[in-house]
N, C-alpha and C positions, 0 to 999 in steps of 0.2 A: 215629414222632419229640417230643420235644419240642418243643415255642417256648419259647423265655423272654419275656415279653408284659415292658417298659418302664412302669411304676407311671404312667401318665398325668398326677400328678399334679406328677412331679421333673423334674428342671430336664434334656433330653437332652447336654446338656457345654457348657460354657466356661459364662463371664458369663454372666444374667442382663444385661436389654437396661438399667435402671438402675443395678447396680454397675458397668457397664463404665461406663455416661456418668459415668457422679461418676467413676473411677480421670482418667476425658481429661477434665473443669475438676478437677481440681484436677491435672493437669501441668498445664495452659493458666495455671493463677493463683501456678505457680511464673513457666511463663517469663513474667507480666507479671511479675512481682515484680521478677526479674532487673530484664526493662529500662527501670523502674521506678526500682529503681534503683541506670541506668548517668543516666540520666535523656531525657526528651525536647525535642527542641526547641518551641517556638515557631508552627514553620509546624506541627510533628507533629501539636502539641495542636488548632490548627485545622480538621487536615484528620479528626481526630475526633472533634469533638465537633460540627465539620457532618456531616461521614456518620451520630456518634446521631441525629439527626434527619431527618434524610433518608433518610434507609434506603440508597441509595447516590444512585449522584451519573455523571455523562461528562465523562471527563478534564477536558472543556473547563472547564463548571462547575467539578469543586476544583483547579483551579487550578494541578494542579502539574505541572512534567513528568512524560513515562512514564520515566526514569531513577529519575527519586526516587518514584515508585511503586510504581517492581519494587523498588526493595530497601526499604520500608516493608512489599509481599508477602512477601517473605523474613521479615521479623522475627517477618510473622501476625499485622500493624496493622492490614493490611486483606486482602480479595480479591478474582480479575479474577475474574468473571461472563462464562463462557464461551458467547460468542454472534460469531457472525460480525462484526464492525466493521462489516463495509461494506452491514449487512441493517442495523444497529444508522443510521446513515445517510442510507440509505433509509428506512426509518419511519419517524425524528425531520422528511426532511425531507417525507414526506407530513401532517404534522404542524407545518407550517408552522415548525419548530424545526431550522435549519441546523447540522450540527457541520462539525469538522471531523480527529478525531478518536470511531469507536463504541467506546471501548476501555471497560471502565465498570466500578466497584469497588465495593465492598458495604463489611464488615465483615470485621475476620478475628478467628479464634476470643483471637489473646489480647487485640486490639481491641477486641473485648466485657471481656472482662476484665478490663479498667486502664477501661472507662468503665461499665462495673456497678459500681465500689469509687465513682466519681469523682459522679456519679450518683446511685446507690440503687438503680435502674429496673435490670430486666437489656431490652435489648431483646429481640424476642419475635418477631420478623417473620424468617424464617429469606428469602433474597432467593435465593441462590445456587437454592434447590427452586421460585421461583416462574418463571410461564412472560416470554415473552416480551412480554408483552401486561399485564401488569401491572406491569412494568418501569418502560414505556412511560411508560405512567399517574405510576407517582413521580418520571420521567426530565421532562415537563412541570408536576408543580407543582414540584421543583427551578427548574427558568425563571420560573415565574412571582412566584414568592416574591422571586427574585434579585433581578426586577424593580423588584419595590413595595421593595426595600429599598433600593433609587439612590434612586431617588426621594426615600425620607423620609431618606435619608442629606445629597441636598442639599437638604434644609428645616431637615436639624439634630435627627432624632428617629432609633432609635433602637432598629428588627429586633428583633421575639429570636424565635423559633421554638419550638416542642414537639414535641417525638418522642413517636411513635404512642401509647404508654402514657404521656404526662403530659397527652393530649390527650383525655385516653377520662373517661367520664361514670360510675360505678355509680354506683346504686340498690339496696343490699340484697347490693350481690357481687353482680348485678347489671349488664352494662353495659348502656345507657339511650345512650350519644350520642356514635361515635367519629365525629370527626371528621375529612375524608382527610390534613390538617393545619392547623396553630393560626395564630397568630403572633401575638407584642401588638406592638404600637408606642407605642413607650415615650421622653418625652421630664417630664422633674422629676415631680412630683409623677404626672402624668397616665399610665394603665396604659388602648388602649383595642384594645381582642378582636375579631378578624374570623376565622373559620372559611374554610376555603374549601373547595371543592367542585371536583374535577375529572368530568367523565362522558368519557370514548371512545367508548360506547356506545351503539350505535343506538338499543332500548328505554328509551321512558322511563317504566317500569312499575317504576322504583328512584326515580326524584325522588319518588313520593308517601310510599316506605317512610323516606326522606329526613325529606323535611317536615315526619312524625307523631313522627323522635326529634329533631326539633328544640326541635317544641313540647312533647314531655314531658319533655327537659330544661327547657323553659325555664320553663314550668309550676310545678318543684320548686324548694325552696332551696338547692339541691348546689353548683350554680356559680358563689355570692359567695363560698362555701368556698371552694373549687377555687381558683380562678382568680384569686378575689381583685380582681373589673376593676366599673369604672362602672358596665356595663351587659352587658347577653348578646351574644354577640359580635355582630354585620355577619355577612350568610355571604354570601358573591362562589363565583358558579357560574360555571365555565365552561366552557362542551359542544363536542365536535365537531360533533355537529348540531345543527340549530335544533329537530329536536322534542321535545328534552330540555327549552328551552326555555317552548315548550309547553306542554311534563309537569308541571315545577313550577307555570306559571300558574293550571292547571286546577287541584294539589291545595293553593296556594294561596287561592284564591277561595274551591274550597271548607272548607274547613278554618279559612278565617278565622283564622291564622294574627298572633299577636304578634313572632314572629319578623320584621324585615325580615331581605330576601333578594332582592340583585341578580344579574344576569348580563351575560358577555362573551362573544360565543362565541371559539374558544380565535386564528381563524381573525384577526377585530377585534381580540384585541387582543394576540398574538405582534406583525400587521406592521402594529400602528399607533405609533408614533411617545412616546404617552403614553398613562397605564395606569388616569387619576383619575374618570375619569367612563364610571358605572358606570352599566344600566337596573333599572332598580325595578320589578321583574318582575308586581307584584302592581295596580302606578298606570300601567305601558309610559312611563315618563319618563325622562329624563338626566337622572343625577343624580349629585353628587360624590361621594366615600364619605370620605375621607382629612379626619384633625383637622387638616393644615398649610391643609385649603382650607376649613377654620371663617373 
């Protein structure tokens, strides 16, 4: 019996993944163009811009009704993260963040195309494929940023949050620093940067790596050109387990870092009425870090 063998260098059938991906994206671009021709409300733009920098949010964090969000999801602007809402409520409650609605939303394919055109950088994080542990960290970061923003607004400062891609610092085409999130506080001609690191894990090994990354970024001149800030960002580290703070302190003292690191426990931060006072991790002293306190 003669067996016919397929040439291993030829595809087994169907489109190659790259071609399929290109066609899918082209279809999404057409859909995005159609949405833009019809026009988007200020409410929709605000939601999209929020998700562009945060990645994924709870219904409470977005601040829109579920019915409205479902309509946006039908248009492909946003997509629902499929995880039991009751479990999200429970997990966030264990992290001192009570929420009423555990439904989560991220950018949909049409929304991604619209924002890529708007900002010039395509979102690279695929939240629909991430495990819940990674999602929870993103939600906690959102809460931290929103609390800082609320206080900044009271003091007539504007908070700007940068997307994951906008916050990255690269040297020789290699990423040397990727903060959990980057914000700037702006008023008049002043712009002060803060990098926020949230640690949900218990093991402190990651703190040494983080401290070294910030030192490497500080010592190169690229950050001045990339961020155009008055100074290198202060690092605000928030941790669920106290061992993380101790890990940062050991790393900072061993490296004699030039970067300024400040810390708070997640419980202390989310249960406190005010967020301005942080612990200088190197010195162990409590200090006020935000510009309206100067």
